[in-house]
C-alpha positions as CSV (number, residue, x, y, z in Angstrom):
1,X,10.8,16.6,11.4
2,X,9.8,17.6,7.9
3,X,11.3,15.9,5.0
4,X,12.0,17.8,1.7
5,X,11.3,15.1,-0.9
6,X,13.3,15.4,-3.9
7,X,14.6,13.4,-6.9
8,X,17.3,11.5,-4.7
9,X,14.4,10.2,-2.5
10,X,12.1,8.9,-5.4
11,X,13.8,5.7,-5.8
12,X,13.5,4.7,-1.9
13,X,10.0,5.9,-2.2
14,X,9.1,3.5,-5.2
15,X,10.8,0.5,-3.6
16,X,9.2,0.9,0.0
17,X,5.6,1.8,-1.5
18,X,6.0,-1.6,-3.7
19,X,6.7,-3.6,-0.5
20,X,3.7,-2.1,1.2
21,X,1.6,-3.0,-1.7
22,X,1.7,-6.7,-0.5
23,X,1.7,-7.8,-4.3
24,X,-0.8,-5.1,-5.5
25,X,-1.2,-1.4,-5.9
26,X,0.4,-1.0,-9.4
27,X,3.8,-0.5,-11.0
28,X,5.7,1.9,-8.7
29,X,8.4,2.5,-11.2
30,X,6.2,4.1,-13.6
31,X,4.6,6.3,-11.0
32,X,8.1,7.2,-10.0
33,X,8.8,8.4,-13.6
34,X,5.8,10.7,-13.2
35,X,6.9,12.1,-9.9
36,X,10.3,13.0,-11.2
37,X,8.6,14.9,-14.0
38,X,6.5,16.7,-11.5
39,X,9.5,17.6,-9.2
40,X,11.2,19.1,-12.2
41,X,14.2,19.9,-9.8
42,X,12.2,21.0,-6.8
43,X,11.2,19.4,-3.7
44,X,7.9,18.8,-1.8
45,X,7.5,19.0,2.0
46,X,6.7,15.8,3.7
47,X,5.3,17.1,7.3
48,X,4.7,15.1,10.3
49,X,1.2,15.6,11.8
50,X,2.7,17.4,14.6
51,X,4.1,20.0,12.2
52,X,0.6,21.0,11.4
53,X,-1.5,23.3,13.0
54,X,-4.5,21.5,14.7
55,X,-7.0,23.9,13.5
56,X,-6.5,23.1,9.8
57,X,-7.8,20.3,7.4
58,X,-6.1,18.0,5.0
59,X,-7.7,16.4,2.0
60,X,-7.1,12.7,1.0
61,X,-6.1,12.4,-2.6
62,X,-5.0,9.7,-4.9
63,X,-6.3,7.7,-8.0
64,X,-8.9,5.1,-8.2
65,X,-9.3,2.3,-10.8
66,X,-7.4,-0.1,-12.6
67,X,-3.5,0.5,-12.0
68,X,-2.8,-1.6,-14.9
69,X,-4.5,1.1,-17.1
70,X,-2.3,3.5,-15.4
71,X,0.6,2.1,-17.0
72,X,-0.9,3.0,-20.5
73,X,-2.3,6.2,-19.5
74,X,-0.1,8.2,-17.2
75,X,-1.1,11.6,-15.9
76,X,-1.0,14.4,-18.2
77,X,-1.2,17.1,-15.8
78,X,-4.0,18.9,-14.1
79,X,-6.0,15.9,-13.0
80,X,-6.3,16.8,-9.4
81,X,-7.0,20.6,-9.7
82,X,-10.8,20.0,-10.8
83,X,-11.6,17.3,-8.1
84,X,-9.9,19.5,-5.4
85,X,-11.9,22.3,-6.6
86,X,-15.0,20.4,-6.4
87,X,-14.5,19.2,-2.9
88,X,-13.5,22.8,-1.6
89,X,-16.5,24.2,-3.2
90,X,-18.7,21.8,-1.4
91,X,-17.1,21.9,1.9
92,X,-15.7,25.6,2.3
93,X,-12.6,24.3,3.7
94,X,-9.1,25.6,2.7
95,X,-6.8,22.7,3.3
96,X,-3.3,22.9,4.8
97,X,-1.9,19.9,2.9
98,X,-2.9,16.6,1.5
99,X,-2.6,12.9,2.6
100,X,-2.5,9.7,0.5
101,X,-5.4,7.5,0.4
102,X,-3.1,4.6,0.3
103,X,0.4,4.2,0.8
104,X,0.9,0.8,-1.0
105,X,1.7,1.0,-4.6
106,X,1.2,3.8,-6.9
107,X,-1.0,6.0,-4.5
108,X,2.0,6.2,-2.1
109,X,3.7,8.0,-4.8
110,X,0.8,9.9,-6.6
111,X,0.1,11.8,-3.6
112,X,3.3,13.8,-4.4
113,X,2.3,14.3,-7.9
114,X,-1.0,15.8,-6.8
115,X,0.8,18.0,-4.1
116,X,3.1,19.3,-6.9
117,X,0.2,20.1,-9.0
118,X,-2.0,21.7,-6.1
119,X,1.2,23.5,-4.5
120,X,0.5,22.0,-1.1
121,X,2.6,19.8,1.3
122,X,2.1,16.3,1.9
123,X,1.4,15.1,5.5
124,X,2.8,12.0,6.4
125,X,-0.5,9.8,7.0
126,X,-2.7,7.6,4.8
127,X,-6.0,5.9,5.3
128,X,-4.7,2.4,4.6
129,X,-1.0,1.9,5.7
130,X,-0.6,-0.6,2.9
131,X,-2.5,-1.5,-0.4
132,X,-6.0,-2.6,-0.2
133,X,-8.6,-2.7,-3.1
134,X,-12.0,-1.1,-1.8
135,X,-13.2,2.3,-0.7
136,X,-14.8,0.7,2.7
137,X,-11.4,-0.4,3.5
138,X,-10.1,3.0,4.1
139,X,-9.5,3.7,7.9
140,X,-12.2,6.4,8.0
141,X,-14.8,4.2,6.5
142,X,-13.8,1.2,8.8
143,X,-14.5,3.5,12.0
144,X,-17.9,4.4,10.5
145,X,-17.0,7.9,9.6
146,X,-18.5,9.2,6.3
147,X,-16.1,9.5,3.2
148,X,-18.3,11.7,1.1
149,X,-18.3,14.2,-0.2
150,X,-16.0,12.8,-2.7
151,X,-15.1,13.6,-6.2
152,X,-13.5,11.6,-9.2
153,X,-12.4,13.3,-12.4
154,X,-9.8,13.9,-15.0
155,X,-7.8,16.6,-16.7
156,X,-10.6,17.1,-19.3
157,X,-12.9,18.5,-16.8
158,X,-15.2,15.5,-16.2
159,X,-16.4,15.2,-12.7
160,X,-18.5,13.1,-10.6
161,X,-19.3,13.9,-7.2
162,X,-20.9,11.8,-4.5
163,X,-22.4,12.8,-1.2
164,X,-24.5,11.6,1.4
165,X,-24.0,7.8,1.0
166,X,-22.1,5.1,2.7
167,X,-18.7,3.9,1.5
168,X,-20.1,0.6,0.2
169,X,-22.5,2.5,-2.4
170,X,-19.5,4.7,-3.2
171,X,-17.5,1.8,-4.0
172,X,-19.9,0.4,-6.4
173,X,-20.9,3.6,-8.1
174,X,-17.3,4.5,-8.6
175,X,-16.3,0.9,-10.1
176,X,-19.3,1.3,-12.6
177,X,-18.2,5.0,-13.6
178,X,-14.5,4.4,-14.2
179,X,-15.0,3.1,-17.7
180,X,-16.2,6.6,-18.6
181,X,-12.9,7.9,-17.3
182,X,-10.6,5.6,-19.2
183,X,-10.2,3.0,-16.5
184,X,-8.8,5.3,-13.8
185,X,-9.5,8.8,-12.2
186,X,-8.2,11.4,-9.9
187,X,-9.5,11.2,-6.5
188,X,-10.3,13.6,-3.5
189,X,-12.5,13.1,-0.7
190,X,-13.8,15.1,2.3
191,X,-11.3,17.3,4.3
192,X,-10.2,15.6,7.7
193,X,-9.4,17.9,10.6
194,X,-5.8,17.6,11.6
195,X,-6.8,17.3,15.2
196,X,-8.4,14.0,14.1
197,X,-5.8,12.4,12.1
198,X,-4.0,10.3,14.7
199,X,-7.5,8.7,15.2
200,X,-8.6,8.6,11.7
201,X,-5.6,7.6,9.7
202,X,-2.3,5.7,9.8
203,X,0.4,8.2,10.8
204,X,3.9,7.8,9.6
205,X,3.0,5.6,6.7
206,X,5.0,7.4,4.0
207,X,8.0,7.8,6.3
208,X,7.9,4.1,6.8
209,X,7.8,3.6,2.9
210,X,11.0,5.6,2.8
211,X,12.8,3.7,5.5
212,X,11.9,0.5,3.9
213,X,13.1,1.5,0.5
214,X,16.2,2.7,1.8
215,X,16.9,-0.5,3.5
216,X,15.8,-2.5,0.5
217,X,18.2,-0.9,-1.8
218,X,21.0,-3.1,-0.1
219,X,19.4,-6.2,-1.5
220,X,21.7,-7.7,-3.9
221,X,22.1,-11.1,-5.7
222,X,24.6,-12.3,-2.8
223,X,22.3,-10.8,-0.1
224,X,21.2,-13.3,2.8
225,X,17.3,-13.1,2.4
226,X,17.1,-13.6,6.3
227,X,19.5,-10.6,6.9
228,X,17.6,-8.6,4.5
229,X,14.2,-9.5,6.0
230,X,15.6,-8.5,9.6
231,X,16.6,-5.4,8.0
232,X,13.1,-4.7,6.9
233,X,11.6,-5.6,10.2
234,X,10.2,-8.8,8.5
235,X,10.7,-12.4,8.7
236,X,11.1,-14.9,5.7
237,X,8.3,-17.3,5.4
238,X,10.2,-19.3,2.7
239,X,12.8,-19.2,0.1
240,X,12.2,-21.2,-2.9
241,X,10.8,-21.7,-6.2
242,X,7.1,-20.9,-7.5
243,X,5.8,-24.4,-8.5
244,X,2.5,-23.3,-9.6
245,X,-0.1,-20.3,-9.8
246,X,-3.9,-20.8,-10.1
247,X,-6.0,-18.1,-11.0
248,X,-9.7,-18.0,-10.8
249,X,-11.6,-15.5,-12.8
250,X,-14.5,-13.9,-10.8
251,X,-18.1,-13.4,-12.3
252,X,-18.3,-10.4,-9.9
253,X,-15.8,-8.4,-7.8
254,X,-12.1,-9.3,-8.1
255,X,-10.3,-12.5,-9.3
256,X,-8.7,-14.8,-6.8
257,X,-5.9,-17.2,-7.0
258,X,-3.2,-19.4,-5.2
259,X,0.5,-19.5,-5.4
260,X,2.5,-22.5,-4.5
261,X,6.3,-22.1,-3.5
262,X,8.5,-25.0,-2.6
263,X,11.6,-24.1,-0.2
264,X,15.0,-24.7,-1.6
265,X,15.9,-26.2,1.9
266,X,13.7,-29.0,3.5
267,X,11.0,-28.9,0.7
268,X,8.4,-27.0,2.6
269,X,5.3,-25.8,0.7
270,X,4.2,-22.3,1.1
271,X,0.7,-21.4,-0.3
272,X,-0.4,-17.9,-0.5
273,X,-3.9,-17.1,-1.3
274,X,-4.4,-13.8,-3.2
275,X,-6.8,-11.4,-4.7
276,X,-5.6,-7.9,-5.7
277,X,-3.0,-8.4,-2.9
278,X,-1.5,-11.6,-1.1
279,X,-3.8,-12.2,1.9
280,X,-3.1,-15.7,3.6
281,X,0.0,-17.7,4.0
282,X,-0.1,-21.5,4.8
283,X,3.0,-23.7,5.3
284,X,2.3,-27.4,4.8
285,X,-1.3,-26.6,5.0
286,X,-1.2,-24.6,8.5
287,X,-1.9,-20.9,8.5
288,X,1.0,-18.8,9.5
289,X,0.4,-15.3,8.4
290,X,-2.5,-13.0,7.0
291,X,-4.1,-9.9,6.5
292,X,-3.9,-7.2,7.8
293,X,-0.3,-7.9,8.1
294,X,1.7,-7.5,4.8
295,X,2.8,-10.7,2.7
296,X,5.3,-9.9,0.0
297,X,6.9,-12.1,-2.7
298,X,10.2,-10.7,-3.9
299,X,12.6,-11.8,-6.5
300,X,15.4,-13.8,-5.0
301,X,18.2,-12.0,-6.8
302,X,17.0,-8.6,-6.9
303,X,14.5,-8.3,-4.1
304,X,12.0,-6.6,-6.5
305,X,8.5,-7.2,-5.4
306,X,6.4,-9.7,-7.6
307,X,2.9,-8.5,-8.1
308,X,0.0,-10.9,-7.9
309,X,-0.8,-10.4,-11.6
310,X,2.8,-11.1,-12.5
311,X,3.8,-14.2,-10.3
312,X,4.4,-17.2,-12.4
313,X,6.0,-20.7,-12.1
314,X,9.7,-21.2,-12.0
315,X,10.5,-18.0,-10.6
316,X,13.1,-18.0,-7.7
317,X,11.5,-16.0,-4.8
318,X,11.5,-15.0,-1.2
319,X,8.1,-14.6,0.6
320,X,8.3,-12.0,3.4
321,X,5.9,-11.1,6.2
322,X,6.0,-7.7,7.5
323,X,4.0,-6.3,10.2
324,X,0.7,-4.5,9.2
325,X,-0.3,-1.1,10.8
326,X,-1.5,-1.2,14.4
327,X,-4.5,0.6,13.3
328,X,-6.1,-2.5,11.6
329,X,-5.4,-4.5,14.8
330,X,-8.1,-2.4,16.6
331,X,-11.1,-4.1,17.4
332,X,-13.2,-1.4,15.8
333,X,-11.4,-1.6,12.4
334,X,-10.2,-5.3,12.0
335,X,-13.5,-6.3,10.6
336,X,-12.7,-4.4,7.1
337,X,-9.5,-6.0,6.5
338,X,-9.5,-9.4,8.2
339,X,-9.3,-12.6,6.1
340,X,-13.1,-12.8,6.3
341,X,-13.5,-9.5,4.7
342,X,-12.1,-11.2,1.5
343,X,-14.2,-14.5,2.1
344,X,-11.3,-16.4,3.8
345,X,-12.8,-18.3,6.8
346,X,-10.1,-17.8,9.2
347,X,-9.2,-15.3,12.0
348,X,-6.2,-13.1,11.6
349,X,-2.9,-14.1,12.7
350,X,-0.5,-11.5,14.2
351,X,3.2,-11.7,13.3
352,X,4.3,-13.1,16.6
353,X,1.3,-15.4,17.1
354,X,1.5,-17.9,14.0
355,X,3.2,-21.1,13.7
356,X,7.0,-20.3,12.9
357,X,7.9,-20.9,9.2
358,X,10.7,-23.3,8.1
359,X,14.1,-21.6,9.0
360,X,17.1,-23.2,7.5
361,X,20.5,-23.6,9.5
362,X,22.2,-20.3,9.9
363,X,19.0,-18.0,9.6
364,X,19.1,-17.2,13.4
365,X,22.6,-16.2,13.0
366,X,21.7,-13.9,10.0
367,X,19.0,-12.3,12.1
368,X,21.6,-11.4,14.7
369,X,23.9,-10.0,12.1
370,X,21.3,-7.8,10.9
371,X,20.1,-6.6,14.3
372,X,22.0,-3.5,13.8
373,X,19.7,-2.4,11.0
374,X,16.7,-1.9,13.4
375,X,14.4,-3.5,15.6
376,X,11.9,-5.9,13.6
377,X,9.0,-4.1,14.9
378,X,10.4,-0.5,14.4
379,X,8.5,0.0,11.4
380,X,5.0,-1.1,13.0
381,X,5.0,1.9,14.9
């Protein structure tokens, strides 16, 4: 069923995409402000894949670069028109819609900004199902499909077009060129046939973000975190206070770090390994959750996700574990996002296979009370 996304849905989208950011993806509140301006009282269709004729094509769009710079230089309008024109001139395809390159964080909102600019509907699918940092971690690339031609550019008309190269080379070239675009750039890549979207993308990811955001809106200072986690289809890893954050500045690539959280009850220690996103959770030294599942740290009182670059000692938080997209558990795709893809020497740990985290008395009752909010695996589909 098609959704007409308007101003009333923007807050839910911002909350849901922040959760799917797994600690990364950028500040969705600022992206939401840009989207409200783009809507200008109107609405943008969000179509299921089945609502679109199989003979058409869609173009993945978004932004690439430092999302921290996005907060300093918001889109001024017209960023996606030049990059879309460059792709269409090269491929001679008339698209029937756009999809997000990434649902987690800013890109899950920016796709609607681009759609408003281009006058196209958004199709409910993306290429990551969460936030991930690299071009070669898009679903298309993970399956060995080409990502080029692709284009990056800005509203001033500067365009960089890449074609005929693997995603790893495209990643290196784009990263090196972004400084010329002020830190971030609009992005569009080769059109994908609608008939191939179920195979090549993560269907329903934007709908998942909207559902998560609507449920997350109920989080209040007095909310039981276990009940809220159950409503989100998640589990609580630990509720406690951040003891320490250690960051390692990398000489190449992305910086790394660790977060230590002590549980309020029982004194359990949770360690989170992070890069741009939270990647691995260990309780008292035992691995219990990992990418490609989604790890979140949220403020205990508000439920607002705490980004990797903002987490600090003293915060009262809840660490959550949400199921990642089933796409990334395919044997053909897992290599791109498993812990070893980030230099962590451990196999991925599915939601139901890891050792259980510490659960204080009454947590099971909270889960049962929240059961009416939906199956804990409902949003994994």
